[in-house]
TIGUMI-388246 format. One line per 2 residues: number of its first residue (from 1); their letters; for each residue x, y, z negated of C-alpha. Coordinates in nm, 2 decimals. Layout:
BEGIN
NUM = A = X Y Z  ...
***
This chain:
BEGIN
1 = AE = -12.29 7.93 -7.50  -12.04 7.89 -7.77
3 = AK = -12.17 8.03 -8.10  -12.01 8.35 -8.22
5 = KK = -11.75 8.28 -8.49  -11.82 8.42 -8.83
7 = VI = -11.49 8.54 -8.97  -11.44 8.51 -9.34
9 = FV = -11.14 8.71 -9.47  -10.96 8.64 -9.79
11 = KK = -11.08 8.81 -10.10  -10.99 9.17 -10.15
13 = AS = -10.66 9.24 -10.32  -10.64 9.38 -10.67
15 = AA = -10.42 9.67 -10.77  -10.13 9.45 -10.67
17 = AR = -10.23 9.51 -10.31  -10.11 9.87 -10.31
19 = PP = -9.86 9.93 -10.04  -9.56 9.73 -10.14
21 = HA = -9.21 9.88 -10.17  -8.96 9.82 -9.90
23 = DD = -8.79 9.55 -10.10  -9.11 9.35 -10.14
25 = GM = -9.01 9.10 -9.88  -9.18 9.26 -9.58
27 = PK = -9.03 9.18 -9.25  -8.82 9.45 -9.10
29 = LT = -8.94 9.61 -8.78  -8.70 9.71 -8.50
31 = PP = -8.75 9.95 -8.21  -8.95 9.78 -7.93
33 = KW = -8.75 9.60 -7.67  -9.00 9.67 -7.39
35 = KV = -9.22 9.95 -7.27  -9.54 9.93 -7.06
37 = LV = -9.58 10.11 -6.73  -9.94 10.17 -6.65
39 = NP = -10.04 10.15 -6.28  -9.67 10.13 -6.16
41 = EE = -9.61 10.24 -5.81  -9.35 9.98 -5.72
43 = ES = -9.33 9.61 -5.79  -9.08 9.49 -6.04
45 = QA = -8.78 9.29 -5.91  -8.84 8.92 -5.96
47 = TP = -8.62 8.73 -6.19  -8.39 8.45 -6.06
49 = EQ = -8.62 8.20 -6.21  -8.92 8.35 -6.03
51 = QH = -8.73 8.36 -5.70  -8.64 7.99 -5.72
53 = AT = -8.97 7.86 -5.87  -9.04 7.61 -5.59
55 = AY = -9.14 7.31 -5.81  -9.47 7.30 -6.00
57 = GP = -9.42 7.38 -6.37  -9.54 7.61 -6.65
59 = HR = -9.50 7.92 -6.44  -9.63 7.77 -6.12
61 = PF = -9.90 7.51 -6.21  -10.06 7.27 -5.96
63 = NA = -10.43 7.31 -5.92  -10.54 6.95 -5.94
65 = PV = -10.89 6.86 -5.82  -11.09 6.66 -6.08
67 = LV = -11.20 6.32 -5.95  -11.37 6.17 -6.25
69 = AR = -11.45 6.29 -6.60  -11.62 6.07 -6.86
71 = YL = -11.68 6.05 -7.23  -11.51 5.77 -7.42
73 = SS = -11.75 5.83 -7.71  -12.12 5.82 -7.73
75 = EK = -12.35 6.11 -7.82  -12.38 5.96 -8.17
77 = SS = -12.01 5.99 -8.23  -11.87 6.26 -8.46
79 = KR = -11.60 6.33 -8.20  -11.62 6.39 -7.83
81 = VI = -11.34 6.21 -7.65  -11.30 6.27 -7.28
83 = EV = -11.09 6.10 -7.01  -11.02 6.30 -6.70
85 = TV = -10.88 6.17 -6.37  -10.72 6.42 -6.13
87 = DL = -10.59 6.41 -5.77  -10.21 6.46 -5.74
89 = QG = -10.19 6.47 -5.36  -9.95 6.75 -5.26
91 = SN = -9.80 6.79 -5.61  -9.49 6.57 -5.56
93 = FI = -9.53 6.45 -5.92  -9.37 6.11 -5.99
95 = YC = -9.49 6.00 -6.33  -9.45 5.70 -6.56
97 = PG = -9.68 5.57 -6.84  -9.59 5.77 -7.15
99 = DY = -9.54 6.10 -6.96  -9.75 6.41 -7.02
101 = IE = -9.99 6.62 -6.83  -9.97 6.99 -6.95
103 = VI = -10.27 7.20 -6.89  -10.27 7.58 -6.87
105 = CP = -10.58 7.73 -7.00  -10.69 8.10 -7.05
107 = NR = -10.80 8.27 -7.36  -11.17 8.32 -7.42
109 = PQ = -11.30 8.61 -7.20  -11.53 8.74 -7.47
111 = EV = -11.24 8.76 -7.72  -11.02 8.93 -7.47
113 = DA = -11.29 9.19 -7.39  -11.34 9.26 -7.76
115 = LV = -10.96 9.30 -7.81  -10.92 9.54 -7.52
117 = SC = -11.22 9.74 -7.64  -11.07 9.77 -7.99
119 = LK = -10.74 9.89 -7.83  -10.94 10.15 -7.63
121 = LN = -10.77 10.05 -7.31  -10.89 10.03 -6.96
123 = PS = -10.90 9.65 -6.88  -10.86 9.71 -6.50
125 = DR = -10.54 9.92 -6.54  -10.24 9.74 -6.39
127 = IS = -9.93 9.72 -6.61  -9.57 9.63 -6.58
129 = VV = -9.35 9.54 -6.88  -8.99 9.67 -6.85
131 = PA = -8.69 9.71 -7.08  -8.73 10.00 -7.32
133 = PS = -8.46 10.27 -7.32  -8.19 10.24 -7.59
135 = AN = -8.12 10.51 -7.84  -7.89 10.69 -7.59
137 = GE = -8.15 10.68 -7.32  -7.99 10.40 -7.12
139 = TA = -8.17 10.08 -7.03  -8.07 9.77 -7.22
141 = PP = -7.79 9.57 -7.05  -7.88 9.26 -6.86
143 = TS = -7.89 8.93 -7.05  -7.61 8.68 -7.00
145 = SS = -7.84 8.44 -6.81  -7.91 8.70 -6.55
147 = SS = -7.56 8.85 -6.52  -7.36 8.54 -6.43
149 = SS = -7.35 8.64 -6.06  -7.02 8.79 -5.93
151 = SS = -7.22 9.05 -5.73  -7.11 9.40 -5.79
153 = SS = -7.47 9.52 -5.84  -7.61 9.44 -6.18
155 = PL = -7.95 9.27 -6.17  -8.24 9.41 -6.37
157 = PE = -8.26 9.30 -6.73  -8.49 9.00 -6.78
159 = TP = -8.84 9.06 -6.91  -8.98 8.76 -7.09
161 = YH = -9.13 8.53 -6.83  -9.48 8.55 -6.97
163 = LS = -9.47 8.93 -6.95  -9.30 8.96 -6.62
165 = SI = -9.60 8.97 -6.39  -9.76 9.29 -6.28
167 = CT = -10.12 9.24 -6.37  -10.42 9.41 -6.52
169 = IR = -10.44 9.46 -6.90  -10.73 9.22 -6.91
171 = DM = -10.54 8.95 -6.72  -10.23 9.00 -6.95
173 = FL = -10.44 8.92 -7.26  -10.65 8.65 -7.07
175 = RH = -10.36 8.44 -6.93  -10.02 8.54 -7.07
177 = VD = -10.02 8.60 -7.45  -10.16 8.37 -7.72
179 = LH = -10.45 8.53 -7.92  -10.51 8.22 -8.13
181 = SP = -10.19 8.16 -8.31  -10.19 8.27 -8.67
183 = PS = -10.07 8.63 -8.69  -9.71 8.65 -8.81
185 = KK = -9.61 8.86 -9.11  -9.41 9.08 -8.87
187 = LL = -9.73 9.14 -8.67  -9.92 9.22 -8.99
189 = RA = -9.65 9.46 -9.09  -9.66 9.63 -8.75
191 = LG = -10.04 9.66 -8.76  -10.03 9.80 -9.12
193 = DV = -9.79 10.07 -9.02  -10.03 10.21 -8.76
195 = CS = -10.35 10.21 -8.97  -10.50 10.55 -9.02
197 = DE = -10.72 10.42 -9.30  -10.52 10.39 -9.62
199 = TS = -10.72 10.09 -9.76  -10.66 9.90 -9.43
201 = RS = -10.30 9.99 -9.43  -10.25 9.88 -9.79
203 = RL = -10.42 9.55 -9.72  -10.22 9.46 -9.41
205 = LH = -9.89 9.56 -9.57  -9.97 9.35 -9.87
207 = LS = -10.04 9.04 -9.65  -9.70 9.08 -9.49
209 = ST = -9.52 9.11 -9.82  -9.38 8.85 -10.06
211 = SG = -9.65 8.93 -10.32  -9.92 8.86 -10.07
213 = RD = -9.79 8.51 -9.99  -10.09 8.32 -10.13
215 = EY = -10.34 8.54 -9.95  -10.15 8.52 -9.63
217 = QQ = -10.18 8.14 -9.65  -10.55 8.17 -9.70
219 = LV = -10.57 8.40 -9.39  -10.38 8.14 -9.18
221 = QS = -10.60 7.85 -9.31  -10.91 8.06 -9.22
223 = RV = -10.79 8.07 -8.85  -10.80 8.44 -8.83
225 = TI = -10.68 8.57 -8.50  -10.56 8.91 -8.37
227 = PD = -10.90 9.00 -8.22  -11.05 8.93 -8.56
229 = LL = -10.80 9.16 -8.73  -10.85 9.45 -8.49
231 = TQ = -11.23 9.41 -8.53  -11.19 9.40 -8.91
233 = YP = -10.95 9.70 -8.93  -11.08 9.94 -8.66
235 = SC = -10.84 10.22 -8.77  -10.55 10.01 -8.66
237 = SP = -10.41 10.13 -8.32  -10.10 9.94 -8.22
239 = DL = -9.89 10.04 -7.92  -9.95 9.80 -7.64
241 = AV = -9.58 9.73 -7.59  -9.54 9.64 -7.96
243 = LL = -9.84 9.42 -7.95  -9.72 9.23 -7.64
245 = EL = -9.37 9.18 -7.79  -9.51 9.04 -8.12
247 = LP = -9.77 8.81 -7.97  -9.63 8.46 -7.86
249 = PL = -9.67 8.34 -7.51  -9.98 8.14 -7.42
251 = SP = -9.84 7.79 -7.42  -9.96 7.49 -7.21
253 = RE = -10.14 7.21 -7.39  -10.00 6.86 -7.35
255 = YS = -10.19 6.54 -7.31  -10.06 6.18 -7.28
257 = IS = -10.12 6.02 -6.94  -10.35 5.72 -6.97
259 = SS = -10.29 5.57 -6.62  -10.02 5.39 -6.43
261 = PL = -9.87 5.50 -6.09  -9.85 5.13 -6.00
263 = VD = -10.23 5.14 -5.98  -10.24 5.46 -5.78
265 = PL = -9.95 5.71 -5.76  -10.17 5.99 -5.64
267 = RA = -10.41 5.98 -5.93  -10.34 6.04 -6.30
269 = SF = -10.57 6.02 -6.60  -10.54 6.18 -6.95
271 = VF = -10.75 6.18 -7.26  -10.84 6.46 -7.50
273 = TV = -11.06 6.51 -7.81  -11.27 6.82 -7.81
275 = VD = -11.16 7.01 -8.12  -11.46 7.14 -8.31
277 = VD = -11.39 7.15 -8.68  -11.47 7.34 -8.99
279 = AT = -11.19 7.59 -9.07  -11.38 7.71 -9.38
281 = PT = -11.72 7.61 -9.52  -11.87 7.89 -9.31
283 = TK = -11.63 7.91 -9.02  -11.60 7.68 -8.71
285 = WK = -11.27 7.64 -8.53  -11.30 7.54 -8.17
287 = GL = -10.99 7.42 -7.98  -10.90 7.67 -7.70
289 = CT = -10.81 7.43 -7.43  -11.03 7.13 -7.51
291 = TW = -11.35 7.33 -7.53  -11.26 7.52 -7.21
293 = ME = -11.20 7.19 -7.03  -11.53 7.04 -7.16
295 = RL = -11.72 7.34 -7.03  -11.54 7.33 -6.70
297 = LQ = -11.60 6.96 -6.65  -11.98 6.97 -6.71
299 = TH = -12.05 6.90 -6.34  -11.87 6.57 -6.39
301 = LR = -11.97 6.49 -6.74  -12.33 6.39 -6.68
303 = QS = -12.50 6.40 -7.02  -12.76 6.13 -7.07
305 = SV = -12.96 5.99 -7.36  -12.94 5.64 -7.22
307 = DI = -12.71 5.37 -7.35  -12.35 5.46 -7.33
309 = SD = -12.28 5.17 -7.09  -12.52 5.33 -6.84
311 = RI = -12.35 5.67 -6.90  -12.01 5.53 -6.81
313 = SA = -12.12 5.35 -6.50  -12.30 5.66 -6.37
315 = LS = -12.00 5.90 -6.41  -11.83 5.96 -6.08
317 = VD = -11.74 6.23 -5.83  -12.04 6.44 -5.71
319 = HN = -11.94 6.56 -5.37  -12.23 6.80 -5.37
321 = NP = -12.08 7.00 -5.65  -11.80 7.26 -5.60
323 = IV = -11.46 7.11 -5.66  -11.33 7.16 -6.01
325 = TL = -10.96 7.21 -6.05  -10.73 7.21 -6.35
327 = PL = -10.40 7.41 -6.35  -10.15 7.17 -6.48
329 = FH = -9.80 7.02 -6.44  -9.62 6.70 -6.52
331 = RP = -9.37 6.67 -6.81  -9.17 6.35 -6.82
333 = TT = -9.06 6.19 -7.14  -8.72 6.03 -7.19
335 = TF = -8.80 5.79 -7.47  -9.18 5.71 -7.50
337 = LP = -9.17 5.47 -7.20  -9.27 5.11 -7.16
339 = PS = -8.97 4.88 -7.20  -8.75 4.86 -6.89
341 = DP = -8.77 4.48 -6.93  -9.14 4.38 -6.92
343 = SQ = -9.06 4.06 -7.11  -8.97 4.26 -7.42
345 = PI = -9.24 4.22 -7.69  -9.43 4.54 -7.78
347 = IM = -9.66 4.66 -8.06  -9.87 4.96 -7.98
349 = IG = -10.05 5.16 -8.25  -10.30 5.43 -8.13
351 = PG = -10.62 5.52 -8.31  -10.86 5.76 -8.15
353 = AG = -10.72 5.96 -7.86  -10.38 5.81 -7.96
355 = IA = -10.48 5.51 -7.74  -10.43 5.72 -7.43
357 = PF = -10.07 5.63 -7.34  -10.13 5.27 -7.42
359 = LG = -10.41 5.25 -7.16  -10.14 5.35 -6.91
361 = FI = -9.90 5.09 -7.06  -10.16 4.81 -7.03
363 = AH = -10.26 4.90 -6.68  -9.89 4.91 -6.59
365 = RG = -9.83 4.57 -6.74  -10.13 4.43 -6.55
367 = EL = -9.99 4.55 -6.22  -9.64 4.42 -6.30
369 = HK = -9.79 4.08 -6.37  -9.97 4.08 -6.04
371 = RG = -9.63 4.14 -5.88  -9.47 3.84 -6.05
373 = AV = -9.32 3.99 -6.36  -9.30 3.79 -6.68
375 = LG = -9.46 3.98 -6.97  -9.35 3.97 -7.33
377 = ES = -9.60 3.94 -7.61  -9.81 4.25 -7.66
379 = WL = -10.02 4.39 -7.95  -10.25 4.69 -7.96
381 = FF = -10.38 4.82 -8.29  -10.67 5.06 -8.23
383 = GC = -10.89 5.25 -8.48  -11.20 5.47 -8.47
385 = QR = -11.48 5.55 -8.71  -11.76 5.34 -8.58
387 = SA = -11.78 5.05 -8.33  -12.13 5.14 -8.21
389 = SD = -12.05 5.50 -8.11  -11.67 5.52 -8.05
391 = FL = -11.57 5.18 -7.91  -11.76 5.06 -7.61
393 = AV = -11.61 5.29 -7.36  -11.26 5.21 -7.49
395 = RQ = -11.33 4.84 -7.45  -11.46 4.89 -7.09
397 = TL = -11.14 5.09 -7.01  -10.93 4.80 -7.13
399 = ET = -11.14 4.56 -6.93  -11.08 4.76 -6.62
401 = AT = -10.71 4.79 -6.69  -10.65 4.42 -6.76
403 = LP = -10.92 4.26 -6.53  -10.96 3.96 -6.77
405 = SM = -11.19 3.67 -6.76  -11.42 3.80 -7.03
407 = SV = -11.53 3.48 -7.21  -11.52 3.62 -7.56
409 = SD = -11.75 3.88 -7.72  -11.52 3.98 -8.00
411 = AT = -11.26 4.23 -7.88  -11.05 4.18 -8.19
413 = QA = -11.00 3.82 -8.09  -10.65 3.74 -7.95
415 = NA = -10.62 3.67 -7.58  -10.93 3.87 -7.48
417 = FR = -10.74 4.09 -7.24  -10.46 3.87 -7.11
419 = PA = -10.23 3.88 -6.93  -10.17 4.25 -6.99
421 = LD = -10.26 4.25 -7.35  -10.23 3.95 -7.59
423 = HF = -10.37 4.08 -7.92  -10.62 4.36 -7.96
425 = IT = -10.68 4.45 -8.33  -10.94 4.70 -8.42
427 = SF = -11.03 4.89 -8.73  -11.36 5.08 -8.77
429 = SR = -11.31 5.30 -9.07  -11.68 5.38 -9.14
431 = DQ = -11.84 5.05 -9.05  -11.81 4.91 -9.41
433 = DK = -11.80 5.05 -9.76  -11.42 5.03 -9.78
435 = VV = -11.23 5.25 -9.55  -11.01 5.05 -9.31
437 = YV = -10.74 5.21 -9.10  -10.49 5.07 -8.85
439 = QH = -10.22 5.05 -9.12  -10.44 4.82 -9.32
441 = RL = -10.48 4.59 -9.01  -10.11 4.61 -8.96
443 = LE = -10.05 4.47 -9.31  -10.29 4.18 -9.23
445 = HT = -10.06 4.08 -8.96  -9.73 4.12 -9.15
447 = ED = -9.59 3.78 -9.05  -9.64 3.85 -8.67
449 = VL = -9.52 4.21 -8.69  -9.20 4.12 -8.87
451 = RV = -9.14 3.83 -8.63  -9.17 4.06 -8.33
453 = MT = -8.96 4.34 -8.47  -8.69 4.15 -8.67
455 = KE = -8.65 3.83 -8.47  -8.76 3.90 -8.11
457 = NG = -8.62 4.25 -8.05  -8.97 4.40 -8.01
459 = AM = -9.05 4.77 -7.96  -9.31 4.95 -8.17
461 = YI = -9.49 5.26 -8.03  -9.71 5.49 -8.24
463 = CG = -9.93 5.77 -8.10  -10.17 5.98 -8.29
465 = DA = -10.19 6.18 -8.61  -9.82 6.23 -8.72
467 = RG = -9.90 6.35 -9.07  -10.16 6.10 -9.16
469 = MA = -10.17 5.78 -8.96  -9.80 5.77 -8.86
471 = KG = -9.70 5.82 -9.23  -9.94 5.54 -9.33
473 = VH = -9.79 5.31 -9.07  -9.44 5.38 -9.19
475 = EA = -9.55 5.31 -9.55  -9.71 4.98 -9.44
477 = LV = -9.38 4.88 -9.26  -9.18 4.96 -9.58
479 = TM = -9.42 4.74 -9.78  -9.38 4.46 -9.52
481 = LT = -9.00 4.47 -9.51  -8.95 4.50 -9.89
483 = GA = -9.21 4.22 -9.95  -9.01 3.99 -9.72
485 = GL = -8.68 4.07 -9.90  -8.56 4.30 -9.62
487 = EA = -8.43 4.66 -9.64  -8.66 4.95 -9.56
489 = SE = -8.37 5.10 -9.37  -8.45 4.85 -9.09
491 = IE = -8.70 5.11 -8.97  -8.42 5.37 -8.91
493 = TW = -8.22 5.10 -8.73  -8.51 5.04 -8.50
495 = RK = -8.54 5.41 -8.44  -8.17 5.44 -8.34
497 = QN = -8.22 5.14 -8.11  -8.52 5.31 -7.95
499 = RY = -8.75 5.04 -8.07  -8.95 5.25 -8.31
501 = LL = -9.10 5.54 -8.11  -9.34 5.82 -8.21
***
């Protein structure tokens, strides 16, 4: 079972934390737009979007059976990277390498139960969220999106989609609203206004004010959630309608597809890293969707203490176990796609789980080659912490995708994965005293990178940490270009030509 999170709140405010004046930058609160009907007698009218929701999407996910799940990292690795393959039969999804699978996950039941208990609500009560009466007692007018019909009868005003289902209070908090996003200042202000304890009221109002800016940032960095706040401030009793209005919808989580429809159009794979990090020195932050999926997939993820190669070969569908399904939908991309001309050279940069779309690219190229296509030169720059614990499964995945004649033992050597991949360059940041990242390997191949990008109309794809790795790659390219007497603005030109894709 997941360990109970120890919440560390920011230090208590000094005298400056007295209830701030109205002009202290606190967000203004408006009358609630919605009201909550408890145990409604009649069903609400469905919105036009609900009535016509025939295709699978965020409001109607496809329950995809899991065929295979496996770790791409060993038990010794500091990160748990998992690849999942799902069955798409019956979904009508038509995907391309570079597209996304979006997974819809619930909030954690124990946190939902704690929240409902703090609110002193009956979790089994059914509720319906409807427009609140205006000041003159009339219902708010329909939105423009729902009143475009020429019909003489006005449709009901639209309730936000994530609040439009009639469901139990527990289900609303479990599946429809996000309990893990940092609380907004507007939410803190609303909570402070309904605290019966003056100290709690003062504290929450201070956090929502301009003078509480620094402490608010500490609260956000500590990953404090709304269940944490209501546990910490038990005198706070927000109205359910206000709370539902100020909590954001529970959003799907997106993962890059790591397979090719040319191999099997009815199967798709995606990769994710289980998020399990230190939010503070004494607080763990566990990713909502990744930890949920890892628990759900345990029937497929057969843990073993044997060599990782044995673990990988053993992972397969166990038909004696109940079918595990993931609620998901397909989201296409318009730009991050393999070149329409397979003879165009490509450079792919994807450390860690960022390799996911490129596994699909490479499998796609392998199938195109089998069908007679001429392939352009290809490079893959991959990085992870340690070759012994993070790399073997990735190498085997590439071998499966490219079906090469494996006559070389060093996967960094060119031509190891031809014809689908010409150059596979690795960087293992913790295998030596000096930290080496993919951008450092990129600089080692300056001549080839500039040849591909400036003379051969190549395309560069980057997937992974946008703030760290992608920035480092950009800086490496600037160094390459200026060192060769070229302008750094070339990068922007590549971007406009859809040849530099993030």
